[in-house]
C-alpha positions in Angstrom: -0.1 0.0 0.0 1.2 3.4 -1.0 1.2 5.8 2.1 2.8 9.1 0.4 0.0 11.5 -0.1 1.4 12.1 -3.8 0.9 8.4 -4.9 -2.7 8.3 -3.5 -5.6 8.5 -5.6 -8.3 11.1 -5.1 -11.1 9.6 -3.1 -13.8 10.8 -5.5 -11.9 9.3 -8.4 -11.7 5.9 -6.3 -15.5 6.1 -5.5 -16.4 6.6 -9.2 -14.3 3.9 -10.3 -15.8 1.5 -7.8 -19.1 2.5 -9.0 -18.2 1.6 -12.3 -16.6 -1.6 -11.4 -19.7 -2.5 -9.5 -22.1 -2.0 -12.5 -19.6 -4.1 -14.7 -19.5 -6.9 -12.1 -23.1 -6.9 -11.7 -23.5 -10.0 -14.1 -20.2 -11.8 -13.1 -20.4 -15.4 -11.4 -19.1 -15.7 -7.7 -18.1 -12.0 -7.4 -18.6 -10.3 -4.0 -20.0 -6.9 -5.4 -19.7 -4.5 -2.4 -16.7 -2.8 -3.7 -14.4 -3.3 -0.9 -10.7 -3.7 -0.9 -10.9 -7.4 -0.1 -13.6 -8.1 -2.5 -11.4 -6.1 -5.5 -8.3 -8.3 -4.6 -10.4 -11.2 -4.7 -11.8 -10.3 -8.1 -8.1 -9.7 -9.3 -6.8 -13.0 -8.3 -9.9 -15.3 -9.1 -12.4 -13.3 -11.1 -11.2 -14.9 -14.2 -12.1 -18.3 -13.7 -15.8 -18.0 -14.5 -15.8 -14.6 -15.9 -13.0 -14.2 -18.4 -15.4 -14.5 -21.4 -18.2 -12.1 -20.1 -18.5 -8.7 -21.7 -16.8 -5.8 -19.6 -14.5 -8.4 -18.0 -11.3 -7.0 -19.2 -12.3 -3.5 -18.2 -13.6 -4.6 -14.9 -10.0 -6.1 -14.2 -8.6 -2.9 -15.4 -10.7 -0.9 -12.9 -10.0 -3.2 -9.9 -6.3 -3.1 -10.4 -6.3 0.8 -11.0 -8.1 1.1 -7.4 -5.9 -1.3 -5.7 -2.8 0.6 -7.1 -4.6 3.8 -6.0 -5.3 3.0 -2.2 
């Protein structure tokens, strides 16, 4: 986790990305969609198993990784 103020993402950007991720992940199988850091981390690690061919998966992975890097 980055702790310097310069490396942290703006809270509003994180919240907007989280909302976008939740909208995309709504139709995915076995995904906890509450948007917590733990659920995003689990999605990045395990989400491809049943969802990699679903529409929006690549974008959802990108968003989840961006959020995790920004917190």
